[in-house]
C-alpha positions in Angstrom: 112.4 88.8 67.8 109.7 88.5 70.8 107.1 90.9 71.2 104.9 91.1 73.3 101.9 93.5 73.8 100.4 94.2 77.7 96.6 96.1 77.7 96.4 98.3 81.0 94.8 97.3 83.4 91.7 98.0 85.2 91.9 101.7 85.4 88.0 104.0 86.3 85.6 104.4 84.5 85.1 106.1 81.2 81.8 106.9 81.8 81.9 109.0 84.9 85.6 110.0 85.0 85.7 113.8 84.9 88.8 115.3 82.8 91.2 114.2 80.7 91.0 110.7 79.4 94.4 110.4 78.8 95.2 111.0 83.1 92.0 107.9 84.1 94.4 106.2 86.3 94.6 102.2 87.1 91.6 101.7 90.2 93.3 100.5 93.0 92.2 97.1 92.6 93.7 97.4 88.9 96.7 98.2 90.1 96.1 94.9 92.4 95.8 93.2 89.6 99.0 93.9 86.7 101.0 93.9 89.7 100.3 89.9 90.3 100.0 89.5 86.7 103.7 91.1 86.8 104.9 87.9 89.2 104.1 85.6 86.3 106.0 87.7 83.7 108.5 87.7 86.2 108.1 83.9 86.4 108.2 83.3 82.5 111.8 85.3 82.4 110.5 86.5 79.6 114.5 87.8 77.9 112.6 91.3 77.4 115.3 94.2 76.7 112.4 97.4 75.8 109.1 98.1 77.5 107.1 101.0 75.9 105.0 102.5 76.5 102.1 104.8 75.8 101.9 107.6 77.7 98.2 107.7 79.1 98.0 107.4 82.6 96.7 104.1 83.2 98.7 102.3 80.3 101.8 103.7 82.1 101.4 102.5 85.3 101.0 99.4 84.3 104.9 99.1 82.5 105.6 100.8 85.8 104.2 98.5 87.6 105.5 95.3 85.5 109.4 97.0 84.6 109.9 97.0 88.5 108.9 93.3 88.8 111.1 92.8 86.3 113.9 95.5 87.3 113.4 97.4 83.8 113.1 101.0 82.8 110.3 101.4 81.1 110.1 104.3 77.8 106.9 106.9 76.6 106.1 106.8 73.0 102.6 108.5 71.9 103.4 106.5 69.0 100.9 103.6 71.9 98.3 105.9 72.2 95.3 105.1 71.0 95.0 105.2 67.7 98.0 102.8 67.7 98.1 100.5 63.9 101.1 98.5 62.3 103.1 102.2 61.1 103.5 102.6 64.6 104.8 99.0 65.8 107.6 99.1 62.3 108.4 102.3 63.2 108.7 101.5 67.0 110.9 97.9 65.6 112.9 100.4 64.1 114.1 102.3 67.4 114.7 98.9 69.3 117.0 97.1 67.0 119.2 94.6 67.7 116.7 94.0 70.6 115.4 90.4 71.3 112.4 91.2 73.4 110.0 94.0 73.7 107.3 94.1 76.1 104.5 97.2 74.7 101.9 98.8 77.1 98.8 99.9 75.5 94.8 100.4 74.5 92.2 98.4 72.7 90.4 98.3 70.2 93.6 98.7 68.7 96.0 95.7 70.8 93.9 93.2 69.1 92.9 94.6 65.4 97.2 94.4 65.7 97.6 91.1 67.3 95.0 89.6 64.6 96.7 91.4 61.6 100.3 90.4 62.4 99.1 86.9 62.8 96.5 86.8 59.6 96.5 87.9 56.2 94.4 89.8 54.0 91.7 88.7 56.9 92.7 89.6 60.4 92.3 87.4 63.2 90.1 87.9 66.2 91.9 88.7 68.8 90.6 90.0 72.2 92.5 91.3 75.6 91.1 91.6 77.7 92.6 94.5 80.1 95.6 93.5 82.0 95.7 91.1 79.6 99.8 89.9 77.5 99.9 88.6 74.2 103.3 86.8 73.3 104.3 87.1 69.5 107.1 85.9 67.7 108.5 88.3 64.4 111.2 87.3 62.0 115.0 88.7 62.4 114.8 90.9 61.7 111.6 92.6 61.2 110.0 92.0 58.0 108.8 95.4 55.8 105.6 94.0 55.7 104.5 93.1 59.1 100.6 92.0 58.2 100.5 88.1 58.6 104.2 88.3 59.9 103.6 86.4 63.2 103.7 83.6 65.0 101.2 83.6 67.9 102.8 81.6 70.7 100.6 82.7 74.0 97.9 85.3 75.3 97.0 85.0 78.7 94.6 86.5 81.2 95.9 88.2 84.0 94.4 86.0 86.4 96.4 83.3 84.1 99.2 85.7 84.8 98.7 85.9 88.1 98.8 81.8 88.5 101.8 81.4 87.2 103.3 83.9 90.0 102.1 82.4 93.2 
C-alpha cells in the first residue's frame, strides 16, 4: 500500500488566535500554498483510493483543497486529531481494506513522529514535516500488525517542491 501523509498548510497564528484551536483556519496565503501543492500532487498521478482528514478546520481545509484537485471526496476521522500515532494509523488502515493508496491530512509533531517510527525501528528516524509538506511511504500489503519499521520512505516534499511540479 502507498501511504501519503500531508501536514495542513499555514494556518492562523496559534498565539494570537482567539477561540477554539480546533477551529483555527488556513490563512489566505496558506490556502494558496496548498492549492499550488495540490496541482503538483495531481501531476504525480498518485493512485489514491481514500483521502482522510483530521477534523480540525485547518487540516480539513487542506484535505478539501487536495480533494478538489484530485476529484475525490475526503472523509473526516477523529483518529487524525492531535495525538495521532501508530495505533490510530493501524485502525485507519484496517478501516480501508483493499485501498492501494491513502492520503492522510493531519498535524505536527504527530506526522513526523509516525513517519520516523514507520521507517526506523527501534530508534525512530528524525523527520521534519513543514506546513503543507507531503510524504510518500510504501507499506507491505496487507499492512503488518507491527507497523514500526515496516515502511519505506519514497519521498518527502515541501509545498514549494510540489508547486514546482504543478507548474
